[in-house]
All heavy atoms as TSV, in Angstrom:
chain	resi	resn	atom	element	x	y	z
A	1	MET	N	N	-27.327	-19.978	71.142
A	1	MET	CA	C	-27.665	-18.573	71.213
A	1	MET	C	C	-27.368	-17.893	69.870
A	1	MET	O	O	-26.312	-18.097	69.285
A	1	MET	CB	C	-26.837	-17.908	72.313
A	1	MET	CG	C	-27.199	-16.468	72.536
A	1	MET	SD	S	-26.246	-15.791	73.893
A	1	MET	CE	C	-25.430	-14.503	73.001
A	2	THR	N	N	-28.309	-17.129	69.392
A	2	THR	CA	C	-28.094	-16.448	68.113
A	2	THR	C	C	-27.454	-15.085	68.336
A	2	THR	O	O	-27.689	-14.423	69.334
A	2	THR	CB	C	-29.411	-16.274	67.329
A	2	THR	OG1	O	-30.275	-15.452	68.077
A	2	THR	CG2	C	-30.058	-17.599	67.015
A	3	THR	N	N	-26.636	-14.709	67.390
A	3	THR	CA	C	-25.964	-13.414	67.397
A	3	THR	C	C	-26.385	-12.670	66.142
A	3	THR	O	O	-26.562	-13.275	65.090
A	3	THR	CB	C	-24.433	-13.604	67.392
A	3	THR	OG1	O	-24.068	-14.406	68.511
A	3	THR	CG2	C	-23.708	-12.277	67.480
A	4	LYS	N	N	-26.525	-11.356	66.251
A	4	LYS	CA	C	-26.854	-10.538	65.087
A	4	LYS	C	C	-25.554	-9.965	64.526
A	4	LYS	O	O	-24.793	-9.324	65.249
A	4	LYS	CB	C	-27.810	-9.417	65.470
A	4	LYS	CG	C	-28.397	-8.699	64.280
A	4	LYS	CD	C	-29.518	-7.770	64.705
A	4	LYS	CE	C	-30.273	-7.242	63.517
A	4	LYS	NZ	N	-31.425	-6.440	63.904
A	5	HIS	N	N	-25.290	-10.248	63.261
A	5	HIS	CA	C	-24.073	-9.822	62.585
A	5	HIS	C	C	-24.417	-8.808	61.499
A	5	HIS	O	O	-25.441	-8.934	60.836
A	5	HIS	CB	C	-23.371	-11.018	61.915
A	5	HIS	CG	C	-23.035	-12.112	62.867
A	5	HIS	ND1	N	-21.920	-12.094	63.656
A	5	HIS	CD2	C	-23.674	-13.279	63.148
A	5	HIS	CE1	C	-21.877	-13.195	64.380
A	5	HIS	NE2	N	-22.930	-13.929	64.094
A	6	GLU	N	N	-23.525	-7.825	61.309
A	6	GLU	CA	C	-23.720	-6.838	60.243
A	6	GLU	C	C	-22.657	-7.035	59.169
A	6	GLU	O	O	-21.470	-7.147	59.479
A	6	GLU	CB	C	-23.622	-5.417	60.795
A	6	GLU	CG	C	-23.862	-4.365	59.710
A	6	GLU	CD	C	-23.784	-2.952	60.250
A	6	GLU	OE1	O	-24.763	-2.505	60.882
A	6	GLU	OE2	O	-22.731	-2.311	60.040
A	7	PHE	N	N	-23.120	-7.063	57.919
A	7	PHE	CA	C	-22.235	-7.200	56.767
A	7	PHE	C	C	-22.498	-6.061	55.793
A	7	PHE	O	O	-23.645	-5.674	55.591
A	7	PHE	CB	C	-22.490	-8.528	56.037
A	7	PHE	CG	C	-22.180	-9.742	56.862
A	7	PHE	CD1	C	-23.129	-10.285	57.699
A	7	PHE	CD2	C	-20.935	-10.335	56.788
A	7	PHE	CE1	C	-22.848	-11.408	58.469
A	7	PHE	CE2	C	-20.643	-11.453	57.543
A	7	PHE	CZ	C	-21.598	-11.995	58.386
A	8	ALA	N	N	-21.432	-5.554	55.199
A	8	ALA	CA	C	-21.556	-4.582	54.103
A	8	ALA	C	C	-21.458	-5.381	52.807
A	8	ALA	O	O	-20.495	-6.117	52.607
A	8	ALA	CB	C	-20.439	-3.551	54.183
A	9	VAL	N	N	-22.470	-5.261	51.961
A	9	VAL	CA	C	-22.507	-6.009	50.699
A	9	VAL	C	C	-22.683	-5.005	49.561
A	9	VAL	O	O	-23.569	-4.156	49.616
A	9	VAL	CB	C	-23.667	-7.035	50.685
A	9	VAL	CG1	C	-23.644	-7.851	49.401
A	9	VAL	CG2	C	-23.584	-7.965	51.895
A	10	ALA	N	N	-21.848	-5.113	48.548
A	10	ALA	CA	C	-21.865	-4.164	47.424
A	10	ALA	C	C	-23.078	-4.404	46.519
A	10	ALA	O	O	-22.954	-4.829	45.381
A	10	ALA	CB	C	-20.565	-4.253	46.632
A	11	MET	N	N	-24.269	-4.111	47.065
A	11	MET	CA	C	-25.518	-4.280	46.320
A	11	MET	C	C	-25.875	-2.950	45.663
A	11	MET	O	O	-25.802	-1.907	46.310
A	11	MET	CB	C	-26.652	-4.690	47.265
A	11	MET	CG	C	-26.420	-5.971	47.999
A	11	MET	SD	S	-27.753	-6.312	49.208
A	11	MET	CE	C	-27.439	-5.054	50.451
A	12	THR	N	N	-26.263	-2.999	44.400
A	12	THR	CA	C	-26.604	-1.765	43.700
A	12	THR	C	C	-28.065	-1.711	43.260
A	12	THR	O	O	-28.533	-0.658	42.841
A	12	THR	CB	C	-25.709	-1.597	42.455
A	12	THR	OG1	O	-25.833	-2.758	41.642
A	12	THR	CG2	C	-24.259	-1.412	42.853
A	13	CYS	N	N	-28.767	-2.849	43.331
A	13	CYS	CA	C	-30.151	-2.870	42.849
A	13	CYS	C	C	-30.934	-3.967	43.550
A	13	CYS	O	O	-30.381	-4.747	44.315
A	13	CYS	CB	C	-30.170	-3.094	41.333
A	13	CYS	SG	S	-29.511	-4.703	40.852
A	14	GLU	N	N	-32.226	-4.034	43.248
A	14	GLU	CA	C	-33.067	-5.073	43.843
A	14	GLU	C	C	-32.635	-6.467	43.413
A	14	GLU	O	O	-32.794	-7.424	44.161
A	14	GLU	CB	C	-34.539	-4.849	43.487
A	14	GLU	CG	C	-35.210	-3.861	44.386
A	14	GLU	CD	C	-36.717	-3.862	44.221
A	14	GLU	OE1	O	-37.310	-4.937	43.999
A	14	GLU	OE2	O	-37.292	-2.769	44.310
A	15	GLY	N	N	-32.098	-6.580	42.211
A	15	GLY	CA	C	-31.595	-7.883	41.752
A	15	GLY	C	C	-30.502	-8.393	42.672
A	15	GLY	O	O	-30.447	-9.574	42.998
A	16	CYS	N	N	-29.635	-7.469	43.102
A	16	CYS	CA	C	-28.556	-7.835	44.030
A	16	CYS	C	C	-29.129	-8.292	45.368
A	16	CYS	O	O	-28.718	-9.319	45.915
A	16	CYS	CB	C	-27.637	-6.643	44.286
A	16	CYS	SG	S	-26.801	-5.985	42.847
A	17	SER	N	N	-30.062	-7.510	45.909
A	17	SER	CA	C	-30.626	-7.880	47.206
A	17	SER	C	C	-31.444	-9.161	47.113
A	17	SER	O	O	-31.463	-9.961	48.052
A	17	SER	CB	C	-31.461	-6.740	47.788
A	17	SER	OG	O	-32.566	-6.442	46.982
A	18	ASN	N	N	-32.087	-9.403	45.975
A	18	ASN	CA	C	-32.813	-10.662	45.781
A	18	ASN	C	C	-31.858	-11.847	45.755
A	18	ASN	O	O	-32.175	-12.918	46.277
A	18	ASN	CB	C	-33.637	-10.623	44.492
A	18	ASN	CG	C	-34.831	-9.701	44.601
A	18	ASN	OD1	O	-35.283	-9.369	45.699
A	18	ASN	ND2	N	-35.346	-9.265	43.469
A	19	ALA	N	N	-30.683	-11.667	45.159
A	19	ALA	CA	C	-29.679	-12.738	45.129
A	19	ALA	C	C	-29.222	-13.062	46.553
A	19	ALA	O	O	-29.096	-14.231	46.925
A	19	ALA	CB	C	-28.488	-12.330	44.265
A	20	VAL	N	N	-29.008	-12.026	47.357
A	20	VAL	CA	C	-28.621	-12.232	48.758
A	20	VAL	C	C	-29.736	-12.971	49.498
A	20	VAL	O	O	-29.480	-13.926	50.234
A	20	VAL	CB	C	-28.305	-10.875	49.438
A	20	VAL	CG1	C	-28.149	-11.045	50.944
A	20	VAL	CG2	C	-27.058	-10.255	48.832
A	21	SER	N	N	-30.977	-12.565	49.291
A	21	SER	CA	C	-32.122	-13.226	49.931
A	21	SER	C	C	-32.194	-14.702	49.569
A	21	SER	O	O	-32.388	-15.558	50.442
A	21	SER	CB	C	-33.437	-12.560	49.526
A	21	SER	OG	O	-33.511	-11.266	50.035
A	22	ARG	N	N	-32.035	-15.010	48.288
A	22	ARG	CA	C	-32.096	-16.412	47.843
A	22	ARG	C	C	-31.006	-17.248	48.520
A	22	ARG	O	O	-31.269	-18.353	48.999
A	22	ARG	CB	C	-31.945	-16.507	46.323
A	22	ARG	CG	C	-33.212	-16.207	45.558
A	22	ARG	CD	C	-33.104	-16.597	44.092
A	22	ARG	NE	N	-31.980	-15.948	43.418
A	22	ARG	CZ	C	-32.006	-14.733	42.874
A	22	ARG	NH1	N	-33.107	-14.008	42.942
A	22	ARG	NH2	N	-30.952	-14.234	42.268
A	23	ILE	N	N	-29.797	-16.724	48.567
A	23	ILE	CA	C	-28.684	-17.463	49.170
A	23	ILE	C	C	-28.919	-17.688	50.661
A	23	ILE	O	O	-28.705	-18.784	51.175
A	23	ILE	CB	C	-27.356	-16.707	48.919
A	23	ILE	CG1	C	-26.966	-16.851	47.446
A	23	ILE	CG2	C	-26.243	-17.204	49.822
A	23	ILE	CD1	C	-25.905	-15.891	46.986
A	24	LEU	N	N	-29.371	-16.657	51.358
A	24	LEU	CA	C	-29.605	-16.795	52.797
A	24	LEU	C	C	-30.785	-17.708	53.091
A	24	LEU	O	O	-30.751	-18.471	54.057
A	24	LEU	CB	C	-29.806	-15.420	53.435
A	24	LEU	CG	C	-28.544	-14.550	53.473
A	24	LEU	CD1	C	-28.876	-13.163	53.991
A	24	LEU	CD2	C	-27.455	-15.194	54.316
A	25	ASN	N	N	-31.829	-17.662	52.265
A	25	ASN	CA	C	-32.966	-18.563	52.458
A	25	ASN	C	C	-32.549	-20.016	52.275
A	25	ASN	O	O	-33.035	-20.901	52.979
A	25	ASN	CB	C	-34.107	-18.210	51.496
A	25	ASN	CG	C	-34.881	-17.003	51.953
A	25	ASN	OD1	O	-35.020	-16.742	53.139
A	25	ASN	ND2	N	-35.378	-16.228	51.005
A	26	LYS	N	N	-31.634	-20.272	51.347
A	26	LYS	CA	C	-31.151	-21.638	51.116
A	26	LYS	C	C	-30.275	-22.138	52.264
A	26	LYS	O	O	-30.204	-23.330	52.512
A	26	LYS	CB	C	-30.344	-21.716	49.814
A	26	LYS	CG	C	-31.185	-21.687	48.572
A	26	LYS	CD	C	-30.310	-21.820	47.340
A	26	LYS	CE	C	-31.114	-21.648	46.071
A	26	LYS	NZ	N	-30.270	-21.670	44.873
A	27	SER	N	N	-29.589	-21.223	52.941
A	27	SER	CA	C	-28.669	-21.635	54.005
A	27	SER	C	C	-29.419	-22.138	55.236
A	27	SER	O	O	-28.866	-22.867	56.037
A	27	SER	CB	C	-27.720	-20.501	54.387
A	27	SER	OG	O	-28.404	-19.493	55.086
A	28	GLY	N	N	-30.668	-21.743	55.381
A	28	GLY	CA	C	-31.514	-22.238	56.460
A	28	GLY	C	C	-31.119	-21.722	57.835
A	28	GLY	O	O	-29.981	-21.336	58.081
A	29	ASP	N	N	-32.082	-21.696	58.727
A	29	ASP	CA	C	-31.886	-21.358	60.132
A	29	ASP	C	C	-31.223	-19.995	60.357
A	29	ASP	O	O	-30.384	-19.853	61.243
A	29	ASP	CB	C	-31.103	-22.472	60.840
A	29	ASP	CG	C	-31.303	-22.409	62.346
A	29	ASP	OD1	O	-32.375	-21.954	62.776
A	29	ASP	OD2	O	-30.374	-22.793	63.079
A	30	VAL	N	N	-31.543	-19.022	59.518
A	30	VAL	CA	C	-31.062	-17.657	59.725
A	30	VAL	C	C	-32.221	-16.681	59.542
A	30	VAL	O	O	-33.125	-16.922	58.757
A	30	VAL	CB	C	-29.913	-17.259	58.759
A	30	VAL	CG1	C	-28.699	-18.122	58.981
A	30	VAL	CG2	C	-30.336	-17.295	57.313
A	31	LYS	N	N	-32.208	-15.624	60.315
A	31	LYS	CA	C	-33.127	-14.498	60.114
A	31	LYS	C	C	-32.266	-13.375	59.581
A	31	LYS	O	O	-31.150	-13.166	60.046
A	31	LYS	CB	C	-33.759	-14.074	61.439
A	31	LYS	CG	C	-34.674	-15.087	62.044
A	31	LYS	CD	C	-35.243	-14.554	63.329
A	31	LYS	CE	C	-35.942	-15.643	64.107
A	31	LYS	NZ	N	-36.307	-15.208	65.456
A	32	PHE	N	N	-32.785	-12.637	58.614
A	32	PHE	CA	C	-31.970	-11.568	58.050
A	32	PHE	C	C	-32.818	-10.376	57.641
A	32	PHE	O	O	-34.022	-10.480	57.456
A	32	PHE	CB	C	-31.147	-12.072	56.858
A	32	PHE	CG	C	-31.966	-12.563	55.698
A	32	PHE	CD1	C	-32.322	-11.700	54.676
A	32	PHE	CD2	C	-32.382	-13.882	55.637
A	32	PHE	CE1	C	-33.080	-12.151	53.606
A	32	PHE	CE2	C	-33.134	-14.342	54.570
A	32	PHE	CZ	C	-33.482	-13.471	53.553
A	33	GLU	N	N	-32.136	-9.245	57.535
A	33	GLU	CA	C	-32.749	-7.998	57.110
A	33	GLU	C	C	-31.771	-7.346	56.141
A	33	GLU	O	O	-30.559	-7.342	56.375
A	33	GLU	CB	C	-32.957	-7.111	58.337
A	33	GLU	CG	C	-33.643	-5.817	58.071
A	33	GLU	CD	C	-33.781	-4.993	59.356
A	33	GLU	OE1	O	-33.719	-5.544	60.452
A	33	GLU	OE2	O	-33.939	-3.770	59.206
A	34	ILE	N	N	-32.302	-6.804	55.047
A	34	ILE	CA	C	-31.462	-6.175	54.025
A	34	ILE	C	C	-31.811	-4.692	53.932
A	34	ILE	O	O	-32.977	-4.333	53.815
A	34	ILE	CB	C	-31.656	-6.856	52.652
A	34	ILE	CG1	C	-31.205	-8.308	52.722
A	34	ILE	CG2	C	-30.886	-6.104	51.568
A	34	ILE	CD1	C	-31.496	-9.128	51.487
A	35	ASP	N	N	-30.780	-3.857	54.004
A	35	ASP	CA	C	-30.926	-2.407	53.842
A	35	ASP	C	C	-30.206	-2.037	52.546
A	35	ASP	O	O	-29.008	-1.768	52.547
A	35	ASP	CB	C	-30.313	-1.698	55.050
A	35	ASP	CG	C	-30.410	-0.177	54.957
A	35	ASP	OD1	O	-30.780	0.339	53.880
A	35	ASP	OD2	O	-30.091	0.489	55.943
A	36	LEU	N	N	-30.938	-2.077	51.439
A	36	LEU	CA	C	-30.339	-1.833	50.117
A	36	LEU	C	C	-29.742	-0.430	49.987
A	36	LEU	O	O	-28.601	-0.301	49.531
A	36	LEU	CB	C	-31.356	-2.117	49.008
A	36	LEU	CG	C	-30.886	-1.929	47.571
A	36	LEU	CD1	C	-29.648	-2.767	47.265
A	36	LEU	CD2	C	-32.001	-2.261	46.596
A	37	PRO	N	N	-30.439	0.653	50.406
A	37	PRO	CA	C	-29.851	1.991	50.238
A	37	PRO	C	C	-28.495	2.148	50.937
A	37	PRO	O	O	-27.600	2.817	50.435
A	37	PRO	CB	C	-30.895	2.927	50.852
A	37	PRO	CG	C	-32.178	2.169	50.755
A	37	PRO	CD	C	-31.808	0.717	50.920
A	38	ASN	N	N	-28.337	1.506	52.099
A	38	ASN	CA	C	-27.076	1.608	52.843
A	38	ASN	C	C	-26.145	0.426	52.607
A	38	ASN	O	O	-25.077	0.347	53.223
A	38	ASN	CB	C	-27.366	1.768	54.339
A	38	ASN	CG	C	-28.009	3.106	54.626
A	38	ASN	OD1	O	-27.530	4.141	54.205
A	38	ASN	ND2	N	-29.139	3.074	55.326
A	39	LYS	N	N	-26.572	-0.499	51.742
A	39	LYS	CA	C	-25.780	-1.671	51.360
A	39	LYS	C	C	-25.360	-2.500	52.569
A	39	LYS	O	O	-24.224	-2.933	52.692
A	39	LYS	CB	C	-24.552	-1.244	50.546
A	39	LYS	CG	C	-24.940	-0.484	49.284
A	39	LYS	CD	C	-23.752	-0.063	48.493
A	39	LYS	CE	C	-24.226	0.710	47.261
A	39	LYS	NZ	N	-23.154	1.074	46.379
A	40	LEU	N	N	-26.327	-2.746	53.470
A	40	LEU	CA	C	-26.064	-3.518	54.680
A	40	LEU	C	C	-26.985	-4.723	54.762
A	40	LEU	O	O	-28.128	-4.689	54.294
A	40	LEU	CB	C	-26.274	-2.652	55.924
A	40	LEU	CG	C	-25.322	-1.474	56.089
A	40	LEU	CD1	C	-25.758	-0.606	57.261
A	40	LEU	CD2	C	-23.886	-1.944	56.277
A	41	VAL	N	N	-26.463	-5.783	55.369
A	41	VAL	CA	C	-27.252	-6.983	55.627
A	41	VAL	C	C	-27.010	-7.361	57.085
A	41	VAL	O	O	-25.860	-7.447	57.528
A	41	VAL	CB	C	-26.826	-8.159	54.714
A	41	VAL	CG1	C	-27.613	-9.421	55.050
A	41	VAL	CG2	C	-27.014	-7.794	53.249
A	42	TRP	N	N	-28.104	-7.558	57.843
A	42	TRP	CA	C	-27.997	-8.041	59.216
A	42	TRP	C	C	-28.512	-9.467	59.235
A	42	TRP	O	O	-29.584	-9.757	58.719
A	42	TRP	CB	C	-28.827	-7.190	60.163
A	42	TRP	CG	C	-28.325	-5.784	60.267
A	42	TRP	CD1	C	-27.274	-5.329	61.001
A	42	TRP	CD2	C	-28.863	-4.638	59.596
A	42	TRP	NE1	N	-27.124	-3.978	60.819
A	42	TRP	CE2	C	-28.082	-3.526	59.964
A	42	TRP	CE3	C	-29.914	-4.444	58.706
A	42	TRP	CZ2	C	-28.330	-2.244	59.491
A	42	TRP	CZ3	C	-30.154	-3.167	58.239
A	42	TRP	CH2	C	-29.357	-2.080	58.633
A	43	ILE	N	N	-27.736	-10.345	59.854
A	43	ILE	CA	C	-28.109	-11.750	59.922
A	43	ILE	C	C	-28.099	-12.196	61.380
A	43	ILE	O	O	-27.111	-11.983	62.087
A	43	ILE	CB	C	-27.120	-12.634	59.130
A	43	ILE	CG1	C	-27.044	-12.178	57.676
A	43	ILE	CG2	C	-27.535	-14.103	59.219
A	43	ILE	CD1	C	-25.972	-12.898	56.864
A	44	GLU	N	N	-29.209	-12.799	61.821
A	44	GLU	CA	C	-29.284	-13.412	63.144
A	44	GLU	C	C	-29.134	-14.909	62.956
A	44	GLU	O	O	-29.929	-15.545	62.266
A	44	GLU	CB	C	-30.627	-13.117	63.804
A	44	GLU	CG	C	-30.685	-11.804	64.516
A	44	GLU	CD	C	-31.969	-11.639	65.294
A	44	GLU	OE1	O	-32.161	-12.357	66.296
A	44	GLU	OE2	O	-32.769	-10.786	64.872
A	45	SER	N	N	-28.086	-15.464	63.591
A	45	SER	CA	C	-27.819	-16.881	63.415
A	45	SER	C	C	-26.892	-17.368	64.519
A	45	SER	O	O	-26.167	-16.584	65.130
A	45	SER	CB	C	-27.155	-17.116	62.050
A	45	SER	OG	O	-26.803	-18.468	61.896
A	46	ASP	N	N	-26.912	-18.681	64.741
A	46	ASP	CA	C	-25.935	-19.265	65.664
A	46	ASP	C	C	-24.699	-19.746	64.905
A	46	ASP	O	O	-23.762	-20.278	65.494
A	46	ASP	CB	C	-26.554	-20.396	66.496
A	46	ASP	CG	C	-27.191	-21.484	65.645
A	46	ASP	OD1	O	-27.111	-21.400	64.400
A	46	ASP	OD2	O	-27.768	-22.419	66.218
A	47	LYS	N	N	-24.684	-19.533	63.593
A	47	LYS	CA	C	-23.518	-19.903	62.780
A	47	LYS	C	C	-22.409	-18.873	62.990
A	47	LYS	O	O	-22.685	-17.692	63.199
A	47	LYS	CB	C	-23.895	-19.957	61.291
A	47	LYS	CG	C	-24.909	-21.027	60.979
A	47	LYS	CD	C	-25.288	-21.018	59.521
A	47	LYS	CE	C	-26.345	-22.071	59.253
A	47	LYS	NZ	N	-26.718	-22.142	57.850
A	48	PRO	N	N	-21.137	-19.299	62.917
A	48	PRO	CA	C	-20.035	-18.344	63.069
A	48	PRO	C	C	-20.023	-17.317	61.938
A	48	PRO	O	O	-20.461	-17.586	60.821
A	48	PRO	CB	C	-18.778	-19.213	63.017
A	48	PRO	CG	C	-19.221	-20.627	63.032
A	48	PRO	CD	C	-20.683	-20.664	62.731
A	49	SER	N	N	-19.485	-16.134	62.223
A	49	SER	CA	C	-19.469	-15.050	61.243
A	49	SER	C	C	-18.700	-15.420	59.979
A	49	SER	O	O	-19.076	-15.009	58.884
A	49	SER	CB	C	-18.892	-13.779	61.855
A	49	SER	OG	O	-17.566	-13.994	62.300
A	50	ASP	N	N	-17.627	-16.221	60.108
A	50	ASP	CA	C	-16.861	-16.589	58.907
A	50	ASP	C	C	-17.668	-17.484	57.980
A	50	ASP	O	O	-17.549	-17.384	56.756
A	50	ASP	CB	C	-15.507	-17.219	59.264
A	50	ASP	CG	C	-15.620	-18.435	60.157
A	50	ASP	OD1	O	-16.630	-18.579	60.872
A	50	ASP	OD2	O	-14.676	-19.250	60.158
A	51	VAL	N	N	-18.539	-18.328	58.536
A	51	VAL	CA	C	-19.415	-19.173	57.717
A	51	VAL	C	C	-20.442	-18.300	56.994
A	51	VAL	O	O	-20.698	-18.477	55.801
A	51	VAL	CB	C	-20.113	-20.244	58.586
A	51	VAL	CG1	C	-21.195	-20.974	57.803
A	51	VAL	CG2	C	-19.090	-21.223	59.142
A	52	LEU	N	N	-21.003	-17.332	57.711
A	52	LEU	CA	C	-21.978	-16.427	57.102
A	52	LEU	C	C	-21.328	-15.579	56.015
A	52	LEU	O	O	-21.918	-15.349	54.960
A	52	LEU	CB	C	-22.594	-15.522	58.177
A	52	LEU	CG	C	-23.404	-16.242	59.260
A	52	LEU	CD1	C	-23.781	-15.277	60.365
A	52	LEU	CD2	C	-24.632	-16.917	58.673
A	53	LEU	N	N	-20.081	-15.142	56.255
A	53	LEU	CA	C	-19.352	-14.350	55.265
A	53	LEU	C	C	-19.160	-15.143	53.982
A	53	LEU	O	O	-19.418	-14.647	52.879
A	53	LEU	CB	C	-18.002	-13.919	55.841
A	53	LEU	CG	C	-17.121	-13.058	54.949
A	53	LEU	CD1	C	-17.749	-11.699	54.702
A	53	LEU	CD2	C	-15.745	-12.893	55.568
A	54	GLU	N	N	-18.732	-16.399	54.104
A	54	GLU	CA	C	-18.527	-17.245	52.921
A	54	GLU	C	C	-19.848	-17.493	52.193
A	54	GLU	O	O	-19.883	-17.538	50.966
A	54	GLU	CB	C	-17.856	-18.573	53.308
A	54	GLU	CG	C	-16.409	-18.413	53.717
A	54	GLU	CD	C	-15.562	-17.681	52.686
A	54	GLU	OE1	O	-15.611	-18.034	51.497
A	54	GLU	OE2	O	-14.858	-16.732	53.068
A	55	THR	N	N	-20.931	-17.652	52.948
A	55	THR	CA	C	-22.253	-17.837	52.340
A	55	THR	C	C	-22.639	-16.605	51.527
A	55	THR	O	O	-23.080	-16.717	50.384
A	55	THR	CB	C	-23.312	-18.112	53.434
A	55	THR	OG1	O	-22.944	-19.293	54.147
A	55	THR	CG2	C	-24.684	-18.303	52.830
A	56	LEU	N	N	-22.446	-15.424	52.105
A	56	LEU	CA	C	-22.797	-14.181	51.405
A	56	LEU	C	C	-21.947	-13.975	50.154
A	56	LEU	O	O	-22.424	-13.431	49.164
A	56	LEU	CB	C	-22.621	-12.977	52.333
A	56	LEU	CG	C	-23.758	-12.705	53.302
A	56	LEU	CD1	C	-23.383	-11.584	54.257
A	56	LEU	CD2	C	-25.038	-12.363	52.570
A	57	LYS	N	N	-20.703	-14.408	50.179
A	57	LYS	CA	C	-19.814	-14.227	49.023
A	57	LYS	C	C	-20.309	-14.991	47.798
A	57	LYS	O	O	-19.950	-14.659	46.673
A	57	LYS	CB	C	-18.389	-14.663	49.365
A	57	LYS	CG	C	-17.671	-13.656	50.237
A	57	LYS	CD	C	-16.243	-14.093	50.515
A	57	LYS	CE	C	-15.501	-13.062	51.336
A	57	LYS	NZ	N	-14.127	-13.493	51.623
A	58	LYS	N	N	-21.178	-15.977	48.003
A	58	LYS	CA	C	-21.729	-16.750	46.884
A	58	LYS	C	C	-22.606	-15.895	45.974
A	58	LYS	O	O	-22.884	-16.282	44.848
A	58	LYS	CB	C	-22.537	-17.948	47.402
A	58	LYS	CG	C	-21.683	-19.000	48.070
A	58	LYS	CD	C	-22.535	-20.122	48.622
A	58	LYS	CE	C	-21.677	-21.118	49.369
A	58	LYS	NZ	N	-22.489	-22.155	50.023
A	59	CYS	N	N	-23.027	-14.715	46.446
A	59	CYS	CA	C	-23.855	-13.840	45.605
A	59	CYS	C	C	-23.006	-13.121	44.557
A	59	CYS	O	O	-23.540	-12.479	43.662
A	59	CYS	CB	C	-24.644	-12.842	46.452
A	59	CYS	SG	S	-23.657	-11.505	47.147
A	60	GLY	N	N	-21.678	-13.244	44.652
A	60	GLY	CA	C	-20.799	-12.646	43.650
A	60	GLY	C	C	-20.476	-11.173	43.889
A	60	GLY	O	O	-19.842	-10.535	43.062
A	61	LYS	N	N	-20.901	-10.649	45.003
A	61	LYS	CA	C	-20.647	-9.246	45.344
A	61	LYS	C	C	-19.539	-9.157	46.391
A	61	LYS	O	O	-19.275	-10.107	47.110
A	61	LYS	CB	C	-21.915	-8.584	45.907
A	61	LYS	CG	C	-23.079	-8.595	44.959
A	61	LYS	CD	C	-22.823	-7.709	43.774
A	61	LYS	CE	C	-23.937	-7.783	42.763
A	61	LYS	NZ	N	-23.592	-7.105	41.532
A	62	GLU	N	N	-18.927	-7.967	46.475
A	62	GLU	CA	C	-17.928	-7.737	47.518
A	62	GLU	C	C	-18.642	-7.696	48.864
A	62	GLU	O	O	-19.656	-7.018	49.021
A	62	GLU	CB	C	-17.218	-6.417	47.252
A	62	GLU	CG	C	-16.094	-6.131	48.215
A	62	GLU	CD	C	-15.429	-4.796	47.931
A	62	GLU	OE1	O	-15.356	-4.398	46.751
A	62	GLU	OE2	O	-14.998	-4.159	48.892
A	63	VAL	N	N	-18.106	-8.437	49.843
A	63	VAL	CA	C	-18.741	-8.538	51.160
A	63	VAL	C	C	-17.685	-8.267	52.232
A	63	VAL	O	O	-16.567	-8.758	52.159
A	63	VAL	CB	C	-19.337	-9.952	51.382
A	63	VAL	CG1	C	-19.999	-10.047	52.745
A	63	VAL	CG2	C	-20.320	-10.311	50.282
A	64	LYS	N	N	-18.084	-7.487	53.248
A	64	LYS	CA	C	-17.193	-7.200	54.369
A	64	LYS	C	C	-17.971	-7.384	55.657
A	64	LYS	O	O	-19.124	-6.943	55.766
A	64	LYS	CB	C	-16.677	-5.762	54.261
A	64	LYS	CG	C	-15.675	-5.385	55.330
A	64	LYS	CD	C	-15.247	-3.943	55.187
A	64	LYS	CE	C	-15.939	-3.160	56.261
A	64	LYS	NZ	N	-15.842	-1.748	56.254
A	65	TYR	N	N	-17.344	-8.032	56.636
A	65	TYR	CA	C	-17.975	-8.226	57.946
A	65	TYR	C	C	-17.722	-6.988	58.805
A	65	TYR	O	O	-16.573	-6.615	59.040
A	65	TYR	CB	C	-17.415	-9.482	58.612
A	65	TYR	CG	C	-18.003	-9.777	59.966
A	65	TYR	CD1	C	-19.377	-9.881	60.131
A	65	TYR	CD2	C	-17.194	-9.965	61.074
A	65	TYR	CE1	C	-19.930	-10.150	61.376
A	65	TYR	CE2	C	-17.733	-10.247	62.320
A	65	TYR	CZ	C	-19.099	-10.341	62.460
A	65	TYR	OH	O	-19.657	-10.614	63.686
A	66	ASN	N	N	-18.795	-6.336	59.274
A	66	ASN	CA	C	-18.667	-5.145	60.095
A	66	ASN	C	C	-18.624	-5.445	61.586
A	66	ASN	O	O	-18.243	-4.604	62.370
A	66	ASN	CB	C	-19.823	-4.173	59.821
A	66	ASN	CG	C	-19.724	-3.552	58.438
A	66	ASN	OD1	O	-18.690	-3.578	57.803
A	66	ASN	ND2	N	-20.827	-3.008	57.969
A	67	GLY	N	N	-19.052	-6.642	61.980
A	67	GLY	CA	C	-19.036	-7.030	63.392
A	67	GLY	C	C	-20.419	-7.330	63.917
A	67	GLY	O	O	-21.422	-7.165	63.243
A	68	PRO	N	N	-20.471	-7.777	65.183
A	68	PRO	CA	C	-21.772	-8.064	65.797
A	68	PRO	C	C	-22.520	-6.771	66.103
A	68	PRO	O	O	-21.905	-5.730	66.339
A	68	PRO	CB	C	-21.391	-8.797	67.094
A	68	PRO	CG	C	-19.977	-8.410	67.372
A	68	PRO	CD	C	-19.345	-8.062	66.047
A	69	LYS	N	N	-23.844	-6.852	66.065
A	69	LYS	CA	C	-24.685	-5.668	66.333
A	69	LYS	C	C	-25.641	-5.952	67.457
A	69	LYS	O	O	-26.151	-6.988	67.625
A	69	LYS	CB	C	-25.463	-5.251	65.088
A	69	LYS	CG	C	-24.557	-4.736	64.001
A	69	LYS	CD	C	-23.908	-3.450	64.420
A	69	LYS	CE	C	-22.739	-3.100	63.532
A	69	LYS	NZ	N	-21.892	-2.068	64.032
């Protein structure tokens, strides 16, 4: 069963959101949506939130898990 998770990511430009997109596309088996103006990323996945958090941290930005949505 997939869960939708919300993360706050310190993205300031399209380059930042593109980096997040590339990392999530490489991780496979996730659906995601990026809200750049509000600096939010929603990820639908059956992976645990801590795994998704570590994946997002690879973009080099500050990342915080806000919880399931």
